[in-house]
N, C-alpha and C positions, 0 to 999 in steps of 0.2 A: 390603439398605439400602446407599446410598452414603454414604461417610464422608469424601471429600474431594472438592472440585470446582475447576474453573478455567474460564476462557473462552478459546476459540481464535479469533483473527480471520483471515478469508481476504480477503485483498486481491488481487483478479484483475489480474495483470500483462499477460495477453493474454485475448481473449474467451474465455467460459467456456459451454461447452454441457453441462449436465447434463440428459439427455434424459427425457421422459416417454413414449417410444414414438412410434407413428404418430398424427398429429393428425386430427381431423375437420374442421377449418376450413381457412383459406387457407394455414397454415403446415404443411408435411409432417412437420417433426420439431421439436415445440416443446419448451421447456424445462419443468421442474417447477415446479408452482405450488401454493400452499396452496389447498385447495377453497373455504373461507368467505371468504377475502380477495383471491384472484388475486394474491397477493404472490409472487415468485420465491422459491424455497427449494431446497435439497438434502437428499434424504432420508438419515437418519442411515446406513443400510446402506451407501450409497454412499461416505460420509465414511469409515467404519470401514474399508471395503475398500480405500480409497486409502491410509489410513495404514498398513495392513497391508503392502500392496504396497511402500510407500516403505522399510519396515523388514524387508523380507524377507530380507536378508543377516545380520540379527542371529542370535545362537545360538538353535537350535530350542526348548530349553527355557524360554528367556525369551519368545520369541513365543508359545508355548503358555500360559505364565502369564499374559500380558497380554491376548492375544486369544482364547484358547482354542484346541483342537486343530481341524485341519481336520475336516469332517464326514466321518464313517466311519472317522477313525483312532482308535487306542488303545482300540477296544472298549468296556469298561465303565469306562474312564478319562476317558471324554468328560465335559467340564464346561464352564461358561460362563467368558468371559473376565473380567478384573478392572476393565475400565473400560467406559464406555459414552458414545459421543458423542450428542448430540442433533441434531435436524434443523438444517442450515444456514439461518439467518434473515437475511433483507435488513436491513442497517443504514443504509448510504448508497448512493444510486445516482447515477452521473454523468450530468449533462445539459449539452447544449450551451448555451453562454450567449453573449449579444452582447458582454458585458464580462467580462473574466477568463478567456476561453476556455472554460471549463467550470465547473460547480459541483457539489458533491455536495448532493444533496437527501435530506431525511428528513421525519418527521412526527411530532406528539405520540404518536400511537398506536404508532409504531415506537420511539421513545423509551421510552415506558412499558413496552413489552414487554421491551426490552433491560434496563431497571432491574429488573424483575421476575426476568429469568434471572440477572441478574449479582448479586443481593442474597445469595447463598451466598458470594460472594467479596468484594464490596466494597459498601458502603452508599452509595447515590446519593440518598437520600431528601432531603438537604438542598438539592439542585439541582433535582431533578425532581419532588418532591412537589407536588401540585396544579399542575403545569405544564400549561397549556392552549395549544393550537395557535392559529395566526392564523385569523381569521374568513373566511368566504367568503359573498358575496351572488350574487344572480341576474346583477348587472352586472359585479362586481369580485371577483378573488380577491386575498387578502393574503398576505404572507409576512414571516418575520423573516430578514433578511440579516445575516451576522456582520460584514460591513465595507462601505465604499463603494467597494471595488474592483469590485465586481460590479453597481453600480448606475448607471443612465443618469442624465442631468441632470434628469430629472423624477422622481427617487426610485422608479424602477421597476426590476424584474429582468426581463430578456427571456430566456426559456428556449424554445429551439426558436422556434416562431412565436408564443408567448404572453406577454402582458405581465401582469405580476403586481405589485401595489403593495406597496412595502416599508413595514412598520411597525416603530418601534423597540421593543425589548424588553430589559429590564434583564438577562435571563439569558443572552441568545444568545451572548455572547462567552464566558461561563463554560461554556457547554454545548460550544461549538466547541474550547475548550481541552481540556476533559474527554474529548472523543472523540479528539482529535489525540495525546493523551498515551498513550492505550490502542491505538488502531488501528495507530499507527506507532511503537510502543514500542521496537523493535529496530532502527529505522533510524538509522544513524550520521550521514547528511547530514539536517540539519534541514529541507530544503526541503519535505518532504512534511508534516510537523507544521505548519509556517508556512502552507502552502497550504490545508490544511483549515481552519485558524483564520480565513484570510480569505474562502475560497470555500465556506462552507456556507450553505444556505438551508433553512429549515424551512417547509414548505407545509401547508396544509389537508389533512386526510387523504383527501379525495376526489381533490384534485389530485395527491397523491403517488401514489395507486393508478392514477390515468390514465397518469402518466408511466412507471411500472414496467410497464404493460400495453401501452402503445403506442409507447414509444421504445426498446425493445430492438433489437439488431441482427438483421436477417433477411438472410441470405446464400444466394444461389442457386448451386448447385453442379452440375456435369455430369460426366459420363464419356464419354470419346472414344474412337472406333474408331482403333487405333494406325496404320493405314495410310491411311485417308481422312481422319482428323482432324475426322469429324463425329460428332454426339452419338449414342451408342447409344441405341436405341429403348427409351424408358421410364427412362433414365439422367438425368432432370432433376428437380431436388428443391431445395427450400429448407429451410434450418435456422435456428433461433432461437438467439440467444446473448445472454448477459448481457454488456455492454460492458467493455472493460478500464477499470480503476480502481474497479469495483463492490466494495464491502465487505460481507461477510457474517460472521456469527460462529455458533459452535456451542459449547454447554456441554459440557465434558468432566467426566464424574464417575467416581470410582474407588472401588472397595470392597477387600475383602481378596482374596487370591488363592485361587481355589476348587479348586486342586489337592489331592491327598492331601498331608498335612503332610509326609511324607518326601520328596515329589517337589518341594517348593517350591525355587526356586534361592535361593542364598544372598543374591542382590541384593535379594530381597524378604522376607528374614526378619524376624521380630517380631510385635507384636500387630497386630490386625486395622487399626487406624486407622494405625499405623506402616506396614504393607504397602501401604495405599491411597496415603499420602504418597509412598512410594518408587515405586509405580507411575506416578503423575503426574509425578514429577521424572525417572524414566527416559524418559518420553514427550518432555518438554521438552528433554532434554539430547541425544536421539538423533534427533530428527525433522529437524533443520536448519531452515532458513530458507523452503525452497520445496517445494512439493507440486504433483504432477500430478494434476489432478481432472478427471472428466468424460471426454467423448468427443473424437475428432478430435486426439488427441496428435501424430500424424504430420504434421498440416499446422499444427502451432504453436499449437494451442489448449489452454486449460485449465491454464496456469501460475499458481499463485496464491503469494503471499508469506504467511508465517505470523508472527503476533506472539501472544504470551500475555498475559493480563491481569496475572498476577503471577508 
């Protein structure tokens, strides 16, 4: 049983490719997606591996207590780690906009899932209880825009090549502020918080799904013969990326240290609940502000900014 929890926000500073292996469709190397929703996601095992790699220079007993020993090590001393990340879930997706350069889009379904995941840490029921997303008809899609900065003269938001009619909503600015204070909690520069508060658009669930399915980045790559500078036979492929400025989040849950009592490092001493609290605090204090996540690190991909809920 997990005794303490927090939420870790992942803000992509460069395009992010967490791959699902070879694809059967037009994209050779697609990103990971949830099966029932097609939303982009990052499997928990990938997040845990990236966190462990980022902290690999810490003392071995500490790493073993938090993450568990490497497979095959320590014989009968093998044990589980003291924390568990959840899958990385999409929260905000950047889309090109005619006004305001770009906006972050989300939907009522995404916000309700976020509220459910965060309820162990913060109660958002006063804002998101009974929140219903904008309507959609056969002829017109509606949205809630957080400010006039992203609206055309006809009260529309134009995202990519799609025109969406804005509807006023009493909670949209409150939701935008709520998100900005959490997603960019560690940013010293207020620019990003202010930008999210002005450039948030809540879409119908179906429209949001279409954007996260069809407006990701797809990049074609090749490998060249060093002498002739021609493409090596078979070395032409394309990769899918979440665009920079995408925001995901992962629940981080901690429990007692599962080592033999005599082996528990002094940093994590105490009763089970106290151990769980110390594990979470250790992660927050030692992770830093950046994390390398996913593939293509050597071509500048996968750099994310980290922000904790509390």
